[in-house]
N, C-alpha and C positions, 0 to 999 in steps of 0.2 A: 841578511840571512837568506840562505838558499831555501826555496820551497821544497817540501817533501814530495818526491815523485809519486804519481798515482800508482796504486798497487791493487791488483785483482783480488777481490775478497776471497776467492777460492785458494789463492796463493798466500794469503795473509798469514795463516797459521804455520805455514812451512818455513817462514823466515825466522821463527823464534829459535832461541838457543836450545839445543838438545837437553841441557841441564834443566832449563825451565820446564820443558815438556815432561821430563821425568818427574819433576816436583808436582806438576799438575796431575799426573796419573795417580800419584800417592794421595793427593788431596781429593780427587774425584770420588773415591770410595767413601769419603766422610759424608757426602750429601746423598748417598744412595737411598737411604730410607725416606728422604723427602720426595722421591719420584715414584717409588714402588715399595710396597711392604717388604721388609727384609726377608720374611719367611718365604714369600713367593719368589724373590730373587734367588734365594738359596735353592729352592726347588728347581728353578730354571737352570741353574748352573749344574746341578746334579744330573738333570736330563741331558744337558749338553755333553757332559762327561760320558754318560752312558751311550749317547749317540756316537761319540768318537770311537768308543770301543766296538760298537756294532759295525761301524764303517770298516774298521780294521778286519773284523771277522768276515765280512762280506767280500773283502778284497782277496781273501784266501779261498773263497768258495761260496757258492750261493746257498743260503739257508732261508727257507720260507718264513719261519717264525721271526728270524732276525730282520729280514727284509720288511716284514709287516710292522714290527716295532720301530724300525728305523724310519719308515714312512710316517708313523704316528708322531715321532719326535721331531721330524724335520721342521714343521711350522714353528715349534717352540724355539728351536735352534736359530732359525732365521730371524724370528722376532727378537731374540736375545742379542744377536749381532747388531740389529738396527738400534736397539736400546743402548748398547754399549757405545756405539758410534755417536749417537746423539748426546748421551751423558758426558762423554769425554769432550765433545765440542762445546757444551755449555760450560764445563769446568775451565777449559782453555780460554774461552772468551771472557769469562768472569775474571780470571787471573790477569789477562791483558788489560782489562779496564781498571783494575785496582792496583796494578803494579806502578810504582812511582817512576820507573825508568821508561815506561812505554811512551812512544812518540804520540803527541796529541792527535795527529790525524789517524794513526793506527787505532788509538783509543776510540775515536769517533766511529770508525768503520766497525770495530768490534761491538760497540754499543748498538749500532744499527742491526748487526747480525744476531745479537743475543735474543731479541724478542722472537724472531722467526725460529731460531734454534730451540728455544724453550717450548714453542708450540710443537716442533717436531719431536721433542723429548716426551711431551705429554701424549702425543699420538702414539709414539712407540711404546710408552708405558701401558696404554690401554690395549694395544695390540698384543703385547706380551702377556698381560693379565688374561685376556680373552683366550689366547692360545693355551694357557695353562689349565683352564677350566675344562674338565672332561665333558665330552659330548654325551648328552642323555642317551642311554642305550636304545630308546624307542624313537628318538627324534627323527630318524630317517624314514620311519614307517608311515603308511596311511593311518587314519585314525577313525574311531567311532565316537560320536557324540551321543550320549544318553541323557535325555531330558525328562525329568519327572517333577510333578508338583509336590510341594511340601506343605508346610503350615499355611493355612489361609483358605481352605475349602475351595469353593467354585472359582473365586478370584485367582487363586494359585494355579488352577488348571487353565484358566484363560491366559494368564501370563506365561505359562509353559508353552502354549501355542505361539505367543508373541516371540519368545526367544527362539523357538524352532524356526519360525519364518525369518528372524533376524540372521541366524546362521546360514540359512539357505540363500538369502540375499547377499550376504558377505561372500559366499562361495561363488555365486553367479558373477558378482562384480569383479572377482579376482581370478576368474577362469579356473576354478577348482571343480573337478568332477565329483558328483555326489551320487549316492545310491541309497534309497530309502529302504532300510531293512525292516523297520517296524514303525507303525503309526496306529495308535489305538486311543479312541476317545473314552470319556468317562462312562459311556454306556456300552463299552466293549466292541464298538464298530470302528470302521475307518472313514465314516461319513464326515465330510467337510463341514466346518462351521460349528462344531460341537467342542466344548473345552477338552483339552488334551489330558490323557491319563499317562501315556508313555510314548516316546519317540526315540528311535535309534537311527541316526543318520551317519552313513559311512562317507568319509571324504577320501577318495581313492588315490589322490596324488601322493607321490613320495614326499617326505618331509612335512606332511600334514600334522603329524603328532607334535612336531616342534612348533608349528604355527598355533595350534589350538590348546597346547598344554596349559597355557595361562588362563583358560576359561573354566577349569575345574573348580568346583566349590558351590557354595550356596549364593544364589542371586536373589536379592530382595527388591520388591517393588512397593512403592508408596504412592497410592492414587485413590481417587474416588471411584469405586466400581459402578458400572452402569446400572446395577440393581440397587444402589444405595439411594434412598429417598431423601435423606436428611443432609446429604452433601458431606458426609464424614469421610476422612481419609483412612483407608485401611492399609495394613502392612501384610504382605504375603511373601512367600518364598518358593523358589524353584531350585532343585538340585541338578547340576550339570556334571556329568562324569566324562572324562576323556580317556579313552582306552586305545592301545595300539591295535591296529587291524592287520590280520594275517591274510594276505592274498595268496592265491594259488601260485605255486612254484616260487614263493618267497624264501629267502634264506632262513627265516624263522621257522618256516614249515619243515625244513630239513631237520630241525632240532626237536621235533615232536617226540621222538623216541629216545632223546637224550635226557636221562634223569637230572643232569646238571642244568638243563635249560629252564628258563622261566615258564616256557610254554608246555612243558611236559606235564601230562596228566595220566595217572595210572587208570586204565579203563575199568579195572576192578573196583575202583573207588567211586565210580559214577553210576547212579541209578538212572536207567533209561525207561521212560514211560511214553506210550503212544495213546492218543485219545481222539475223540471226535472234536472237530473245531467248534467253537462257540461263537455266538453273535450272529448278526445279519450277514447274509452272504448267499442266499439262493438255495437251490436244491442240494448243492454240494455239502453245505454245513450240516453237521449232525448225522451224516450218512456214511462217511468214510473216516477211518482213523488216520488223519493226515497230520494232526497236531502232535508236537513232540515236546516233552519236558525232561530236562537233564538236571540231576541233583548231584553236586560234588559233595560226597558225604563228609569228608574231613573238615570242610569249611562251611558246609550247609549252603553253598552257593547254588541258587536255582535259576535256570534259564529255560524259558518256554518260547516256542516259535510255532505260528500257525498261519503265516502270511501266504504261503504257497499251498496249492492243492496237492503237491507232491510231498509225501512223507519223507522221501529221500532228500529233497532240497531243504525241507525244514530241519532235518537232522543235521545236514551239513552246516547250515547257518547257526544252529544251536551250538554245535561243537566249536565252531570258530569263535562265537561270542563267549562261550565258557572259557576257552583257552585265553582269550584276551583279558577277561576279568581276573582269572587266576594269576596271569602274568603281571597284571597291574597291581594286584594285591601283594604279590611277593616283592615287587619293586618298592611299593609304598612302605612295606615293613622294613626293608633295608634303609630307606630314606629316613624313617622314623628313628631307627637306631643311630644313624648319623646325626640327626637333629638332636637327640638326647645328649649325645657327646658334645655337640656344639653349644647347647644351652649351658652345660657345665663350664664352658670356657668363655663364652661371649654373651650369655644371657639369652632369654627367649626372643627369637626374631622371626619365627615362621608360624603362620597361622595353620591350624589343623584343618582338615577337610570339612569338619562340621561348622566352622565359623563362616559368617557371611563374608564374601569376597568383594561384592559390588552392590551398590544401591542405585535404583532407577527411580527418581522422584518426578512424577508427572507435573505436579503443581509448580515446581521450580524449573522444569525442563532441564533437570540436572542428572548427571551420571557421575558417581564417585566410586573409584576403586579403592578399597580400604587397605590393600597391600602396598601399592605404589604411592598412594596418597594423591593420585591424579583426579582432578575434577574438571568436567567439561559441561557446557551449558548449551548443548545441541542434541537434545534427546532424540528428536525426530531422525537426524542423520545416523545416530547410533542404531536405532531400531530398524533403519533401512539398510543396515550393513555397510554404511558409507565410510569415508576416510576418518571420521571422528571415532568410529569403533576401532579401526586399525590403530589410531593414536593411543587409545586406552590400552589396547592389547600390547602394543609395543612397550608402553610404560611398565607393564607387568613383566614382560620378558626381561627388561633391564633390571627390574627388582629381583627376579629369579637369578639373574647373573650375579648380582651383588651378594645374594645369599650363598651362591655356589663359591664365590670368592672367599666369603667368611668361613665357609666349611674348609676350604683349602688351607687357609691360615691356621684354623684350629687344628687340622690334621697335622700340619707341620709342627705346631707347638707341642702336640702329643708325642712326637718322635724324640723330643729333647729330654 
């Protein structure tokens, strides 16, 4: 019997009968749901169809809105093409392996290729899913980290300072520029070594909100305080808020006067108060009215700023912070509406802002994130802003991505 000649793997599938290829195409759609949720695949094909129409429109003349939408759709279209190619290859190889008329050597070559092609399909599926998830509207912006002690008294204030230094160290390690907007101790001063009452740290790099979004929530500490004489473990909590930061000349700043913008605030709805600065600070304190307090009356959101000796600078900082808080509040309200819809479809899957998101246990040298379920046993590296902290943060970003995917699926289900 003559030996079967060697055949290039890339040419292998081209040798198949066209009728068999047609049969494979029909079969390939049957396994679609195994690789990617059908609702997401339907969404991707709808986007691809819309992208095709936009391309035709742009061929007849440039349109700014169509060009922008086409650019937003392009990653999805490209990811869908890669997925279709990988999905078809898996189906063709599977048919070759199971077809009784396939030459044994061809079957062996197909089996060798199948594992790698399935890996390619898995990667293509993940890329397609990622491309479908809408980018958070604040993800590209710098951010503000607001750190405040919660339940736990003095120990909570001490831990608030620990978290503040942790985030500072993380930024330094990762080359992120920071600007300390506010740092106030429990005695109302900025003196070092005293438990923290409130800190606002601005991370100036673009995309910082996307990096730190995962840190928002209540952080819980379990440890024996230095003031504890009987060695008992105490539990305290610290609140971390992550807000978008509006820098000068930013795109968001251009929308300040647009009532449709999240950053818009009607100045008539804001009560502005100026007063003398309080606390230690030398001759300047209590002699000039440099401190500023803004109150957004509809939401009762209050912002105060006295870090600078200039009333003008304090007012600028206060307005920027107020806009950030209002924008974040409006975004959270919309997210809650989406979450309520999702709960009705897939059950409760998202923690509210008031729930603890992470526990730091000193006795066990353990850090557990309660959203992603990730636990690490290198507390020192976490508190030093090291790679272990990034590992925990990345696990939460992945968790957030999974929640976004569930939202997409729920939204597609609502359309039916």
